[in-house]
N, C-alpha and C positions, 0 to 999 in steps of 0.2 A: 294487805295488799304488796304484791311482788315488788322488791326491790326494783329501780330503774339502772340498767348498766347497757353503756352505750361501747362502742368501739371504733378505734381507727387504726387501720392494718395495711400500713404502705409497704411496699416491697423495698429491698435495700438498693435497688437499683440506678437511683438518681437522689436530688436532694430535696427538698422541701419544695415544692412546687404550690402557685397559688392555689390550682385547685385542691390539692391534697390539703391545705392549709385552711380553706374555707369548711372542704368535709371535717377536717378535725375540730373546727371552732362550732360549727353547729352542733355536732353531738356533743360537746364539752358543753356547750351553753345550755342544751336541753337536759344532760344530766344536772347540771347543776342548779337549774333551776327548778327539778323536780326531788332535790337531795340525793341524786343517784350517784353511780361512779362513771368515770369515764376511762378506758381501757385502752392500752398501747399494745398492740401486737406486732407478729412482723411474719410477714409472708416471703419468707427468702429462700423457697425452694428453687427458685431460676437460678442457681449458684453460677451458671457462667456470665449472667447478666449484670450480678451482684458488684457492687462497689465498694472500695476499700472506706471505711467509716460511714457507710452508708446507714448503718443504723445511728450511729452518733449525731449525723447530721443532720437527723429527722427530730431527733431528741433535743438536743441544742436549740434547734431553730424554733419547736413547737414551746420550750421553755422562754425561749426571749419574748416570742408573742404573748406569753402569760397564758400559754396552754399546758398545765401539769397533770400528767396520767395520775390516776389514783391506784392505777397498779400498770408494771410494763416488766421487759428482761430484767430491768435494772431493780426495782419495786414488785417483786410478785406476790402471790399469796399464793400459799402450797395447794389450796385444794384448785386452783386454775391453772398453774403451773405445768409444764413449761410455757413460755410466751412466743418463742421460734418456730417456727411449721418444721425447720430442720429438726427440731430436738423433739416432735412428736409424731414421727413416722409409725413407731409402733401403735399409737391410737388409730391411725388412719387404717395401719393394716387390720387390726381387731375390725373395727366398722364394715372393711373391704370384704372380709372372710364369712359375716354374721350375712350382707347382703347377696354374696353367691351362696351361702347354705340355704338362702330364704327363697333362692329364685328368684332373685331381684337382679343380678347382676352374673356376668357369664364374661369367660375367658375370651378374648379376640386377636385370631392369628394373623389376621390382614396384613399385609405390608405397605407400607406410603406410598409405594408405587400403584398397586392394584386401586387402593381406595383415591390415588389422586385420578388413574381412570375412571373409576366409576364416576367420580366427581362430574368429569369431561363428558362423560356418556350422556348423564343427567342434564345439565348445562345445554346441549347439544339439543335434545328433546324438549327444551324448555322447560323442565321440572325443577324445583327448588333441591339444590343436592342435600341429601341424605343417605344416611348409613345403609347399607342394604344388607341385610340378616345372611343373604343367600350367597354373597359373593363368591366365598370359596366351599366346598363341598365339606361335609362331615369327615370324610376319609382324609382329606388334604389337612384339615384341622389337628385331626390325631397324629397324622405324619409328622405335622410340624411341632406339635407337642414332645412328641417322642426323640424328635432331634436336638430339643433341648431348646427350641425358640421360645425367648422371655414373652408372654401377649401382654397385651394392654387389658384391662377390665372395662368392661362395657356396662351401662345400666340398661335394664331392659325398660323402656319407655311404654307404661300402658297404654292400652287400645282406648279410643273413644271416650276419653278423658277431658275435663276443662278444669284447668287450675286460674283458680280467682284468687284476689287479694285486695285487700282497700288500702291504698296508698295514701298514706298521710296529707299528700300534696296533691295528687293527680287524680283522687277517687277511685273507684270502682275499674280494675283490670283484669281481663282473662285472656289465657290461651288457652288452643287445644293443643293436644297431643300429639294429634296426627301431623302437627308443622313441627313435630320436634324428632329427629329421629336418637337412635340409640347413642349416648353419649360417653365417652371416654371419663372413667372417673380416677383410675389411677394408670399412667404410662407406663410401657414395658420398662422401665428401668426402675420403676416402685416409686416414684415420686407421684403424690396425688395430685390431680386439676383443680384449679381455682374452685370451681363449684360443688366439689366434693369437700375440701379442705374445708371451706368457708361455712359447712354446713355444721361440719363437725366441731370445727372450733365454736361458731357461735351457741350450739347447743350445750357444750361442756364447759363454757365459761359462763352461762346463763344470761346473754347478751338477750334484751327485751326490746331494743328498739334499733333498726339498722336505717343510719342516716347516709347516702351516698349518693354517685352521681346519675344521672338519666342513662348514663349508657350499660349501665346495670340493669336495667327492666329485664332486657330480653334474656339475662342470666335466671331471673327470679323464679320461672314456671320449671326449671331446671332442681334448684333448690328445693321449691315446695313438693316436688316427689319424693325427694329424700327426706323430707322432714315425715308427709304421709308412710312413706316404706317404712320409717325407723319408729313410726308411732312420737315421735316428737312433737312439742308446741313449736310452731312457727313464732318469729319475731313479728315487730308491727315494721314497715317497710314504709321510706321516706326516698323516693327519688329526684334529687334536687334537678333545676335547669342548667342548662349549659350556662358557661361564663364566655361573651363576646368580647370581641375589639370594639373600638369606637365606629368600624365599618359596620359593625353589626355581622361579623364573621366568629366563627366559633375560634376560640381562644388555642392556637396550637403553640406547642413548645418552640416550632421554627417561626413564629411572629416576632419579629426582631423589634417592632416597633413598641413593645413592652416587655419591660425586665420578667422575666418569668419567675425567678427563684427569690422566696425570703430571704433568702441570705443576701441577693444583691442589694434591697432593700436596708438589709442592716448596714451592708456598707457603703451605703449611699449615705447614711446618716440619716434615716428616718428613726420615728419613736415609736417603740415596740405598742406601747398604749394606742397610737392613732393606726397603726396596723391593724390592731384587733378591731377596734372601731370600724375602719373602712370595711374589714372583712365582714364585719355582722351584717354592714348593710349591701353586701352581694349577695341578692337574692333574698332577703328578707327585710320585712319596713314594720319598723313601729306605728303603734296608734296615733302617736303625736307627731308634730311638724319637727320637732328638734330632731337634730344629727350627732351631736357630739354626747356621747354617753361613756361613763365611768367602768371598768371593767365589772363593779359590782351590780351598777345598774340594768346591765345588759343581761346580766344573770336574771335580775329581777323581773323584768318585762319581756325577755323571750318567750315566744308562742309561737309553737310550730305551726299553727293555722294560719299563721302572716306569712309562711314561706312563701315566694313567689312561682307562680304557675308560667310565667316568661324569661326566656333567656336575660339575663345578669350583663350589662354593659360594664366593663372595667374600664372606668375613668378615671383619666390618669391626674387628669386637673381637681377633680374632687378630691383626689387622694390629698395632692399637694393643699388643697384649702383646706381640708382636716389635720393636716401636720403640721400646717400654719397655726392654727389655733393650740394644738397641743405646744408647738413652740413658744407662743407667746405667755403659754401659762408656766413655762419652767423658772425656776428660781435660777437667777444668775450664774452662781455656781453650776449647777447642772448644765444651763445653755453653753457656759462656755467650756466645760469639760466635753460636750459632744460636738462643738465647731470647730474647737482651735484647732485639733489635729488635720482637720483639713486645708487649713490655712498655712501651718507651717508645712504641711506635705508640698506644696504648690507653690508658694512664696518662699524667698530669701528674707528671712525673718532675724537675721543673726545682728544688724544693725537695728533692730527695735526694743523698746525696753518690754516687759511683761504688761506695765501698766497701759502703754501706748495700743499695744496686742488687744487688751481687753476691753477699751475704750472703743477700737476699731469693731470689732465684733459686736458689742452693745449699740452699736448704732445702729446694725441691721438686726436686729432681733425680732423686732416688728415685723420685719419685711420679708426673711429666709424661710422658705418651705421646707428646707431639707439642708442638712450638713454640708455636703459638698457641692451644694448649691453656691457657699461662699465664695469656689474658685472661680474665679471670672467676675465676680460679681464686684471684688473691690480693687480691679486693675491700677484705677487712676490712682491709688496710693503708693503702689510699687513700681508703674512705670513710666520712667521719668517722659516719655511725649503721648500727647493723648490724640485720637482720632474724633473726627466730629462728623456725624452722618448729614443728611441732608435738612433733617428737622433742624438740626445744630446748626448748620450753614446759615439757614434762614435768619434764626435769632441772631447770630452775627451779624447780619447782614440790616438789621432794624435801623433804622435812623435814630435812634437814640442811644445805641450799643456802643458806639466811639464815645460817646460824653460820660457814659457809665464808666467804661473802660478805664479812661484816662484820670476820671474823679477818683474812682475805688484807688487805682493804683498808688495815686498822691497819699490819698489816706495809711494806705497798707507803708507806705517808706515812710513816713514820718510818724508811725507807731513806735512807743519805746517798749512795748511788751506785747507779747501775742495769747492772749486769754480770752475768754468766752465774751467777758465786758469790753475788753477793746475792740472786737471784731463786729458786735452789736452798734458799737458809737461809730466804726469807719461807713458799717451802711449806712446809719441814720445820718450821718454828715454828708455822703452821698446825695442820699434823697434832698436835704435841705439845702443842699449849694444848685442841684440839678433840676429839682422840682418832679422827676422822674421816681414813681412809685410804683407797686405793685408788680405784676407779672414781667414788665420790662424793666425793674431795676433787680429782683430777683432770680427770674430766671436767666438774666443773662450775666450774672455773676457765676450763677451755678453752671452754666456752660460753657464761660470761658474759663472756669477752673478745674471742670469735670470731665468736659465733652458729653456732658448728658444734659437732657431737660426735664429729669426728674431723679428724683434720689433722696436720702435721709436727710434729717434735719442739718440746714446749710449751716448754721454757726459751727456746729460738731464738726462737721466736714470740713471747711475752712481750717479750725482747731486742727484737725489729725493731719492734714495736708502739711501744716507748716509754713509761716511764714516767707521762707525762701521758696519752696515751690509754688506758693501762691504766686508772688511775684515774676518768677520765670513764665508762668503760663500767661500770665497777664501782657507778658514781651514789652515789644516796644510800642 
């Protein structure tokens, strides 16, 4: 049986996007489930749009997620190298010449202006735009060739053919050649087009399965033409559904309601294992109800037949919930290492001891969803004044609250120390003296000292606030 080989082939024109990360992940999971190889190669021929460190950014963020390529430009196998398209131009050129010699491709000397005018003419007639082989005469072609004009190379689309393939997600898919005009395989500058280069790359790298976004479905018949003309075995195709936002609209890079790039989640203090887990559920569902899986478990249970046929919603709240689950499982040391930088970046911690900072952060370990969320969450420990929302004002206006305030302040003033036991005894004494208990006691104290009806453990909160701050907030 042929070894499974899949690939993720981004352009270094941007950083690792959510959609690209999911594509890489599903390819990776499929390969690892079948003891195959996951290959990273680079489609870098759009030189003008390539960004500095684009390749490194892609690889670094994949590595952060735990998606490690078996082969890449940094980890090549000699029989498949090189892994960058700009280093494979001689390979494409040889295949181009073969196609021309065999009558499958030809030189095209049409100008961009002529092509645009013909396109507009066809559209005006209500026709689907398609290349016209008779756009210029043979004499004009020869004249332009003799003048030194550089041609593009077009594939000669066969007539009256049906191209079929069985998509691993969508089932049988068909295209008719009459709907596809002769298309460019090599531009006039000698750079191959995507549909040409990707076939050459996939064949020469022994790619067996191609998992990619549904926007590539229309590219598939063009690629099938090449496989057939060159006598090559085609890979299996699987076209994954769109990722949509919470309004069920296609996720666009201009959509500012969702962070678009993996590096943003890294910078916000998300856990890579949680992101790996979340992305795996973005268009794929396990057989079981459980949604929290280790890296190894996802590899074990991944089944391409359970990839969704419907658009996948990027649910920000679900991601936070999953990340919170992973936060809770972190050791104290790993949790502190992740979250503390966000705390000291945002607040003036110069007069706080390391022990106090650690206790404060651990107080929120069960609650916090991601590292940067700590910013704003612990304002009450750093700001002198607190603001009361409408719900808090309502609590302050309870009939019993003044009595709780007076008695609790008396207990705090007379306490000789400030530790957990002392604080618990102060609250018990208030309950004993006033007869007030439950919500009317505990929430009243919380609101008076923190400005919030809810929060972490009350005793720990009072301890970290300190006796002086508690008395200041109880006021007159």
